[in-house]
C-alpha positions in Angstrom: 3.1 29.3 -10.7 5.8 29.3 -8.2 9.2 27.6 -8.4 11.7 27.5 -11.3 10.0 24.6 -13.2 6.8 24.7 -15.0 5.8 21.3 -13.7 6.4 22.0 -10.0 4.0 24.5 -8.3 2.0 25.3 -5.2 -1.8 25.0 -4.8 -3.1 27.6 -2.3 -6.9 27.3 -2.8 -9.5 24.7 -3.7 -10.2 26.4 -7.0 -6.5 26.4 -7.9 -6.1 22.8 -7.0 -9.1 21.7 -9.1 -7.9 23.8 -12.0 -4.5 22.1 -11.9 -6.1 18.7 -12.0 -8.3 19.7 -14.9 -5.5 21.3 -16.9 -3.2 18.3 -16.4 -5.9 15.6 -16.9 -4.0 13.7 -19.6 -0.8 13.2 -17.5 0.1 12.1 -13.9 -0.3 14.7 -11.1 1.5 14.1 -7.9 0.3 16.2 -4.9 2.3 16.6 -1.7 0.2 17.5 1.3 2.7 19.1 3.6 3.1 21.0 6.8 5.5 23.9 7.5 6.4 22.5 10.9 7.4 19.1 9.7 11.1 18.8 8.6 10.4 15.5 6.8 8.0 17.5 4.5 10.9 19.8 3.6 13.1 16.9 2.7 10.3 15.3 0.6 9.9 18.7 -1.3 13.6 18.3 -2.2 12.9 14.9 -3.6 9.9 16.3 -5.5 12.1 19.0 -7.1 14.5 16.3 -8.3 11.7 14.2 -9.7 10.2 17.2 -11.5 13.5 17.7 -13.3 13.4 14.1 -14.6 9.6 13.8 -15.4 8.7 16.8 -17.4 5.3 15.4 -18.4 4.3 14.9 -14.8 2.8 17.7 -12.7 4.1 18.0 -9.1 2.0 20.0 -6.8 2.8 21.2 -3.2 -0.2 21.9 -1.0 -0.1 23.0 2.7 -2.6 20.7 4.2 -3.7 23.0 7.0 -3.9 26.0 4.7 -6.5 24.4 2.3 -8.6 22.3 4.7 -11.4 21.8 2.0 -8.9 19.7 0.0 -7.5 17.9 3.0 -10.9 16.9 4.4 -12.1 15.8 0.9 -9.3 13.3 0.5 -9.1 12.4 4.2 -5.5 13.8 4.7 -4.7 13.2 8.5 -1.0 13.4 8.5 1.9 15.1 6.7 3.6 14.3 4.4 0.9 12.5 2.3 1.1 12.1 -1.4 -1.9 11.6 -3.8 -1.6 10.6 -7.4 -4.1 11.7 -10.0 -4.8 10.8 -13.6 -7.6 12.1 -15.7 -8.7 14.1 -12.7 -9.3 11.0 -10.5 -7.2 9.8 -7.6 -5.4 6.6 -8.5 -2.9 6.1 -5.7 -1.8 7.3 -2.3 1.4 7.3 -0.3 1.4 8.1 3.5 4.8 9.2 5.0 8.2 10.2 3.9 9.3 7.3 1.8 11.5 8.7 -0.9 12.2 5.4 -2.8 8.5 4.6 -3.0 7.6 8.1 -4.1 10.2 7.9 -6.8 8.7 4.6 -8.1 5.1 5.8 -7.9 5.9 9.1 -9.6 7.5 7.6 -12.7 5.8 8.4 -16.0 3.0 5.9 -16.7 3.4 3.5 -19.4 0.9 5.3 -21.7 3.2 8.4 -21.5 6.5 6.6 -22.4 7.8 7.8 -25.7 5.5 10.9 -25.8 8.4 13.0 -27.0 10.1 14.3 -23.9 13.5 15.2 -25.2 14.7 15.6 -21.6 13.7 12.0 -20.6 16.4 10.0 -18.9 18.6 8.4 -21.6 21.8 7.5 -19.6 23.1 6.7 -16.2 23.7 10.4 -15.6 20.0 11.1 -15.6 18.9 8.1 -13.7 15.8 8.9 -11.6 17.2 7.0 -8.7 20.4 9.1 -8.5 19.0 11.8 -6.3 18.0 9.1 -3.8 21.4 7.6 -3.8 22.7 11.0 -2.5 20.1 11.4 0.1 20.0 7.9 1.6 22.7 7.2 4.2 23.3 3.6 3.1 21.6 2.0 0.1 22.1 -1.5 -1.4 21.1 -2.2 -4.9 20.4 -6.0 -5.3 19.5 -8.3 -8.0 16.6 -10.1 -6.4 17.8 -11.5 -3.1 21.6 -11.2 -2.9 22.0 -13.7 -0.2 25.6 -13.5 0.7 25.7 -9.6 0.9 22.4 -9.4 2.8 23.5 -12.1 5.3 26.9 -10.3 6.0 25.0 -7.0 6.6 22.5 -8.9 8.8 25.4 -10.7 10.8 27.1 -7.3 11.5 23.9 -5.4 12.5 24.1 -3.1 9.5 21.1 -0.8 8.8 20.4 -0.2 5.1 17.8 0.6 2.5 17.6 -1.6 -0.6 16.4 -1.3 -4.2 15.7 -4.4 -6.4 17.1 -3.6 -9.8 15.2 -6.5 -11.3 12.1 -4.4 -10.9 13.4 -1.5 -13.0 15.4 -2.2 -16.2 16.4 1.5 -16.6 18.0 1.5 -13.1 19.5 -1.9 -13.8 21.3 -0.8 -17.0 21.8 2.9 -16.2 23.4 2.3 -12.8 26.2 0.3 -14.4 27.2 3.4 -16.5 26.6 5.8 -13.7 28.8 3.9 -11.2 31.2 2.4 -13.8 30.6 -0.9 -12.0 29.2 -3.7 -14.3 27.8 -6.2 -11.7 25.4 -6.3 -8.8 25.0 -6.0 -5.9 26.3 -2.5 -5.5 26.7 -0.8 -2.2 26.5 3.0 -1.6 27.3 4.9 1.6 26.4 8.6 1.7 26.1 8.7 -2.1 29.4 7.1 -2.8 29.9 3.6 -4.3 31.7 1.3 -1.9 31.6 -1.7 -4.3 30.1 -5.2 -4.6 30.2 -8.4 -2.7 34.0 -8.9 -2.9 34.6 -5.4 -1.5 32.2 -6.1 1.4 34.1 -9.3 2.2 37.4 -7.5 2.2 36.0 -5.0 4.7 34.9 -7.8 6.9 38.3 -9.5 6.8 40.1 -6.2 7.5 37.8 -5.3 10.3 36.8 -2.0 8.7 33.1 -3.0 8.0 31.9 -1.5 11.3 33.6 1.8 10.5 32.2 2.0 7.0 28.6 1.1 7.6 26.1 2.4 10.1 25.3 0.0 13.0 21.7 -1.1 13.6 20.2 -0.6 17.1 18.2 -3.6 18.0 14.4 -3.1 17.4 13.6 -3.8 21.0 16.2 -1.2 22.2 14.7 1.3 19.7 11.2 0.8 21.0 12.2 1.0 24.6 14.1 4.3 23.9 11.1 5.8 22.0 8.6 4.7 24.6 10.7 6.4 27.3 11.5 9.5 25.3 8.9 11.4 27.3 6.9 10.6 30.4 3.8 10.6 28.2 4.3 9.2 24.7 1.6 8.7 22.1 2.2 6.5 19.0 -0.2 7.5 16.3 -0.7 8.2 12.6 0.3 11.8 12.3 1.3 13.9 15.3 0.1 16.6 17.7 1.1 19.4 15.5 -1.8 18.7 13.1 -4.2 20.4 15.4 -6.1 22.0 12.6 -6.2 18.8 10.6 -8.9 16.6 12.2 -6.7 16.4 15.2 -9.9 15.8 17.3 -10.2 12.4 15.6 -6.9 11.4 17.2 -6.6 13.3 20.4 -10.0 14.0 21.9 -8.6 12.8 25.2 -5.5 14.9 25.5 -7.2 18.2 25.8 -5.6 21.2 27.7 -7.6 20.5 30.8 -5.3 17.5 31.6 -2.3 20.0 31.8 0.1 17.3 31.0 3.0 17.6 28.4 3.3 14.8 26.0 5.2 13.8 22.8 4.0 11.9 19.8 5.6 9.5 17.3 4.2 9.2 13.8 4.2 5.5 13.1 3.6 6.2 9.4 7.2 7.4 9.2 8.8 4.2 10.3 7.3 0.9 9.2 9.7 -1.0 11.5 8.3 0.8 14.5 4.8 0.5 13.2 4.9 -3.2 13.0 7.3 -3.9 15.8 5.4 -2.0 18.5 2.3 -4.1 17.9 4.2 -7.2 18.9 6.2 -5.6 21.7 3.1 -4.2 23.3 0.8 -7.0 22.3 -1.5 -4.3 21.2 -2.6 -4.6 17.5 -3.9 -1.1 16.8 -3.1 2.6 17.0 -3.1 5.0 18.7 -1.1 3.6 21.7 -0.5 5.7 24.8 2.4 5.1 27.2 3.0 6.7 30.6 6.4 6.3 32.2 7.2 3.5 29.8 4.0 1.5 30.5 1.2 0.9 28.0 -2.0 2.6 29.0 -4.0 1.5 25.9 -5.7 2.8 22.9 -8.5 5.3 22.1 -11.3 3.4 23.8 -9.5 2.9 27.1 -8.3 6.5 27.2 -11.8 7.7 26.5 -13.1 5.5 29.4 -10.5 7.0 31.7 -11.5 10.5 30.7 -15.3 9.7 31.3 -14.4 8.3 34.7 -12.4 11.4 35.6 -9.2 9.3 36.0 -7.3 10.4 32.9 -5.4 13.4 34.4 -4.0 11.3 37.3 -3.0 8.5 35.0 -1.2 10.8 32.7 0.6 12.3 35.7 1.6 8.8 36.7 -0.3 8.9 40.0 -2.3 5.7 39.4 
């Protein structure tokens, strides 16, 4: 096994992967299908390493998707990062994309493993499983259900944030009070540092310091326009063009080298706001979506039709 922890390892072959599942059949196994070229995969490996420290009874496996195609094809892995969760040798859950908070929640020890004698299990705020994410997220808001006043203030000032509902996790709810030495909620963190609660946020508004403290949100429409015009030819899809060895032909049979056109891709699995917003913005409900010089060309069927008619190359070059 590689790595410094017994429960964090790499799988480099189908046989090794199957052996890991068999040997860990009584506990949860989390498998990260990653790609060397994707920076978000490296970030999620760091999150996995933190989770492995906290959950000693869970096996965390890193598998390079393109290097072990038998496994990737078997489980229909078409983008990286993708996470699969196994129990008893059977797949029980899946997570597509680099969503650290959701991975943290899904990777927690199942209820039937709680109290199975892990002397290193979290017992105080210092070992809170959410702590690594506090340090990684630029701005995080811990709320008790729907903290109306705080959320409204952030919305009114176009503040971009991630949130965690402490009512969904009693360990976080109690442990964070000790960790932060702050007894109430909501709690607001920026770059891993506690800012405070509602009263502090109100003071920042009154003093005019809120904008300098919190990141501003660019409007969704502005974001979408910027992404669409990032390159003369932009393809919004699940995954990206670098997954050439990973069933890329299923996504990009129309952008073959013969078109001789450079293009960029955007992985809509990495950004739920873009994934949903672009459907409304373009009035096109499915993916992939292809844009040329800021204009929507269409999806897979339309692009296939253009290729069959011999018109694709000229359309991609903006000649039509």
